[in-house]
N, C-alpha and C positions, 0 to 999 in steps of 0.2 A: 572601487569596487567593493560592495559590501561582501559578508561572509557567504549569503546564499547565492550570489552570483559567482563568488570563487569556488563553492561547491559544485554548482552547474556547469562551470566551466571546467573543473577538474574530471567530472564524469564524462563529459563531452569528449576533451581530448583523450581521455583513456580509452573509451569504448567506440567513440564515434556515433554519429546520428543515423538512424535508421529511418529512410524516407519512405516508408510504406504508408501510402496516402489513404487507403482504405482503414487501416488502424488507426491513424491519426483522426480522419473524419469521424469514426466512430468514438473516440475519446472525446473530440468536442462535442458530439451530439449528446453524449451521456453527462457532460459537465452542464450543459443545459437543462436536459430533461429531469436531472437530480437536483437542480439548482445548487450547485456547487460553486457559490459565488465568491469564494476566497481564491479559486483557481483563476488564472488569467491565460494560462498556456499549457499545453500537454507535448512532451517530447518523448520519443522512444529511442533508446540507446542500443547499439548492437551488441549486447552483452547476452550470453547464452544462458546466465543463472537466471532465476525468477526473483524479481524484488521490485518495489515501488518507493519513490521518494517524493514526499511532499517538502518544496524548499519555502522557507519564510517568505520569499517575495513571489508566492502564488504559483510558482512553477510546479507542476507535476511531472515527474519522469518515471516512466515505466521502461522495463527492459523486455528485449526481444524474446528471452527465455520466459518471461511472465506471459506475454501476449500468445505464444505458441501454446500453452496450456490452457487457456480460456476456451470454453465451450460453449458459454451462452452470456447474454448481457449482464444477467444478475450477479455472474462471478466478478466481472469487470466492475459493475457497479458497486459492490460490497468493497472491492479493493480501492476504489476510488473514494468512496465514502470514509472509508477508514483513513486514508491520507488526508483527506478534508477533515475530519475530526481534528487532527493532529494541530492544524490551523485555527479552527474555531475554538478549541480548547486552550490554545495558546502554549501549546507544549514546546515550542521552539524556545519561547522566551523563560519558560520554567526551567528548561535544560541549562540555558545559557546563565541564568541566576543561578543555579546549582553548581555549575562549574565554576563560575565566577567568585562566588562566596559561599563555599560549602560549609555545612555546620562543622562543629568541633568533633572530633572523632569519628569522622565520616569514613567509614571504610570503603573499599572496593565492593565488596558484597552489598553493603547499603545503596552504593550507587548503581549496581545492576538490578536491585529491587525497585529502585525508583523509575529507571527505563521500563522495566517491566510493568510498572503501574501505569504508565502512560501508554505502552501498547494495549493494554487491557482495556483502559478506558476508550482509546480508539475503536477497539474493537466492539465493544458495548454499543458505543455512539454510532457506529456503523450498522449494527444489527437493527438498532431502534429507528434509524433513517429508511432502512430498506423496509421495514414493518409498515412505517408511515406512508410510504411510496407504494404499499400493496405489491412489493416486489419479494421473492422467494429467499430471505436470509440463511437458509439452509444450503443452497446450491454451491455456498463458499467452499463447504466442507468437501464435495467432490474434488474441487480444483486442490485443497490442500492435500487431500490424499494422493492426488497424482504426483504434485511437487515433493512429497514428502519422501518419496523413493529416490530421488535425486538430491536431496538437501544435504549439505554437510554439516549443517547446524553450528556454525562457528559464531554466531552472532550472541554475544554476551547480553545485548540490551533487548532481545526479543525473547518472549516466551517460547519454548520449544514448539516447533510445529506440532509434534505428536500429541502435546499437551492441548492445543487449540481445537483439534479435530473432534468433531461429534461423530462416532462410528457407527452408532446404533439409530434406528427409526428415522432414517434419512428418506426424503422421497427420491424417486428415481431422477437421475440427472437429466436436465434438459439439454439435448444436442441441438444447438440452432445451426440453420444451413450456413450462415455468414461464417461462423466460426470454423465449422468443419472444411469449409473451401479454402482457408487461408494457409 
């Protein structure tokens, strides 16, 4: 079993799978519509916190807490594009190289900075992908505002949510019936 499969198994064992067929179908539809070719499967785990994981084996894992806070397809499309960017930009390989062969005098703060740079690059790639597909890349900020209230911000490798949110000049949030009925 490779590392990605071990990570997948660990998440599924810890939280269990959520068999929401509507959400799974929407995830599969967006994978196709967005041409997220590095993904081969989507799972939703029964975890109340909002997070997403792209594994090096092409598996996308979303949490129940993330899905419950989505209000339109552009929000989920942005998250999925962000996770896909980690695969396309080869971030898993870069991270493994950094861990297995760290530079001399590589401090914990430099490691955090490295991971934050990967996250920033994935954010930028997701925004560019949204624009290419004529989708609204600003809708993600409504989602981030919503989850900011419930976030504990204990992740050292992600830029703080509050620093990722555009708070001014946002268009109104689009509320799609599919997401409001979930």
